N, C-alpha and C positions, 0 to 999 in steps of 0.2 A: 358502926359496923362496917366492915369492908366486904363489898360484894365481889366474890371471885367466881368466875364461871369456868367450869371444866367441860371440855367437849366429851360427850358421851359416845363411846364407840358403838357403831351400828353392828348388831349381831347378824350373823349369816342366817338367812331364811332358808331352811331346808326344803321348803315347798315352792320356792321361787323357780322360775324357768331358767334353764341353763344359759340361754342367750343373755339374760339380764345380769348374770353373775360376772361376766367379763372373764378376767383371768382368775381362775379358782385357786391359784397357787401353783407352785412349780411341781408339786407331787400329784400324780394320779394314782390312787390306791387300787389295789386288787383286794376285794373283800371275799373272804372264805367263811361261810356260815354253815351251821348245822341246823336242820329243822327236824323236830321230832314228828314222826308219823304216828303209827298206832303201836302201843306196847313198847317193845324194845327197838323197833325199826326206826331208822333215821336216814336223812338224805343230806349230803354235803353239797352246797352250791358254791360255785366260783363265778364271780362277776367282776367287771372292771378291766378285763384284759383288753389289750389294744385290738383295734378292728382288723389289722392286717395279719393277725394270727390265724393260722389254719385251724379252725375250731374242730373240724371233723378229724383231722389227723392228730391233734392234741388229745381229743377224747379217746381215740383208738389207743394211743400210747398210755394214757392214764389207766384205761381199763385193763390193758395188758400188764402194766406194772403192779397194780394193786389187786388184781384178780376180782374185779367187781363190775357190775353193769352200770350204765349211765346213758345220758342223752344230752343233746344241745337244745335248749329252749330259746326261742326268739321272742323277746319282750319288746314292746313298742318303746317304753321309756328307758329301760336299762340296757337294751341291746341283746347280744347273745349271752346266755347263761349256761354254764356246764353244770349238770346235776350228776352226782355219783351216789351209789348205794353205800350206806354205812357211814361211820365217822372216819373220814379220811383227811381231816383238816391239817394235821401236822405233816402227813405224807405229801399232800398236794403242795403245801408251802415249800417243803424241801425240794420237791420235783421242779417247781417253777424256778427256784433259785438256781438249781443245778443246770437246768436247760437254758438259763439266761433269759427267760421270758419276763422276769420281774426281779427287782432288787429286794433284799430282805427287809429293808426299812420302808418299802412301799407296799407291804402285805399286811393287811389287818385281819386277824383271826377273831371271829365272834362266836359266842355260844358259851355253854357252861364249861 
């Protein structure tokens, strides 16, 4: 028999610290998610935007554009997260691309 050794690629540990990951790749994604509240109510969250974005001004523009309420939540691990009332995933994605805040291939839309 011939012994052939293949290197096993190490999987990315999602629970590892960011400092240990080094270069996480060229793409930094913007994640747009929907969370179900009670009954028909839902909340759209936007996370992963660059830190130099004016979150309060962006929130004001989003609220005015989509006629909904929202707020900015400061999370220790994830940074600032924008929350909007209702299912605004596709609208937010288009808005971010049109304003030049994110490229279309850097946006991940999650949810049903």
